[in-house]
N, C-alpha and C positions, 0 to 999 in steps of 0.2 A: 422314158419311151421303154421301148419294150422291145429287144432283139431276145431272137430263137440261134441259137447254138443247136447242132447236129452232131453226131459223132459219122466220118465219113470212116465205116470199117475201111474200105480198097484202098480211100487215100490216106489213111492213116490219119489224116488231122479233123478239125474243129471246123465246121465251115457255118460263118454267124451270118445274118441278113433281116433283116426287119422288115413288117407293110408301116413302116409310116417313115419311114428310107426310103425311096422304089430305088433308088441306082446304089442299093446298096451289097454288098456281098464280096465277103472276103475269109481269106482262111490259116491256122495258124497252127502248130503242133502240138500247141499244149491253149489251155484256157486265160495262163496266162498271157501268152503271147497273141491270144484272141483280144485281151484287153487292151496291152496298148495299141494296136495294131487302133480300132473300134477311137479315143481316144478325140489321135489326129481326124478323122474321119468324117469323122461324123459330121461336127460343124461345118465339113470342107463338100461334106454331102449338102448335107441341109439348107446350104449358102447358092447351092448349082440345082438343087430342087426349083429355088425361091423362097425358101424360108430367109426372110432378118435374120439378120446376127441376132445375137444375143449373145446374155453372157454366160454360163457356165448352161451345158447341157448337159443334166443328170440320164442319164441312161442305167438300161433290167435289166442283163442279161442270165434268162432261163435257159437251162443246162439239157441237155437230153441224149442219151445215151443208152440204149436198148441192148440189154441183157439174155439171159435165160440160165433159169437154176435147177437142178430137179436133185430131187432126197436123194442120200448115201445109201448103193449098196451094203447091208452088212452082210 
């Protein structure tokens, strides 16, 4: 399962969601905090979405944080 986490500059939080779990959207101040929230959340939401409960659910979080860079002026 793949989840995407984007940095919300205004709210200053990481926002995670996944097309594979339509009801999943959550946020946290750190990537580690986001992972901690996702671990119990993913199996619960999959079950609510009608996916039979299985053992462990592996997931990958793709982190996206956009920035700009410019050449230093001497």
